[in-house]
N, C-alpha and C positions, 0 to 999 in steps of 0.2 A: 504494500500500500504506500502511496506517495503522500507526503505531507504538503499542504498548500497554505500559503500565507498571502493574504490580500493587503494591498496598500493603495493609497491615492485618493481615498474618499475625502469629503469635506463639504463645506458650505459654499455654494456658488449662486450667483444671481441667474435668473432666467435668461437664456440666450448664451450663457457661458459654456465653458468646456472643462472637462476633467479627463485624466487618463488613469485608469485603474491598472494595477499590476498584480500579478499572481505568481509568486516565486515558488517553484516546486523543489522538493528535497532531492529529487532524482531526475533522470532524463525524461523529457516529455515527448521526444521524437517518435516514440513507438506507442504512445497513448492514442488510441484510435479516436476517441471523442473527448473533448473538453469543452467547457462552456461557462458562461456567466449567467447566473440566476439572480433574481431580485425578489424581495418580499417587502411589501409596504404594510404599514399597520392595518390590521384587520383583514388582510388579503392573504391568499395562498402564495407560496413560492412559485415563481414561473420562470421558464427559460427565456432569456433575453437574446443571447447570441451563442452560437455553437461553432466549433472548429474541429474539422477532422484531420487526421494525420496526412491524408491525401491532398489537403489544401481546400477542401470544400468548406463552405460557411453557411450558416443559417442565421436569420434575424427574425425576431418577432415583428409583426406588422407595425407595431407602435414605435419601433426604433429604426426601421429601415430608412436609409438615407442620412441618418444622424449618428449612428454608432458604427464603429468598425472594430471587429475582433481580429487579433493577429497573434502569431506565435513567434518567439525567438528561441529556436531549439538550442542554439549555442549557449544561451543564458538560462535555459530551462524556465522560461517565463512566458506567461500568457497575458495579453493586454486587452483592454477595452477602451478605445478612444471614444469619448462621448462629447458630441458637439450639439449646439442648439438646444441645450438642456431646458426642460420644462418642469414646472412644479410637480407635475404628475410622475416625473422620473424619481422623485424622492422615495428612497427605499434603502434597505440593507442589501448590499450586493455581495453575492457569494461566487467564488470560483469552485469549479467541481470537475472531477473526472468520474462521472457517475457510474460507468461500468466497473470501476475499481472501488466504488463506494467511498471515494475520497472527496472531502469537502473542507473548504477553509472556514474560518470563523466569521468572516464577513467584514466589510468596510461600509460605513454609513455615508450615503450621498444625500445631501439636503439641498434642494433648489428653491430659492426664495423668489417670490413674484415681485 
């Protein structure tokens, strides 16, 4: 099982940007699926963006065109670039390798209006 540690969350005004990072304790190049999930207060955790080892990506409709997921296999790090942030993007963001049942502890993103 790989350990995952998120960073990069914070408070930002609507329209601003943040980049989240997820540092893994081991190699991520062979992890077939990794993703960023988020959970807002009173809501269920949901997949925001996914990345496959083959280069494929997935985005929830709500973030398409604003968020970009990427991997740096050399640094064993997964990123989420978030642009044009909206108040509804406020949530705890989690990095995960779900097929390995590996989850980080989360980083909080708060977008003020």
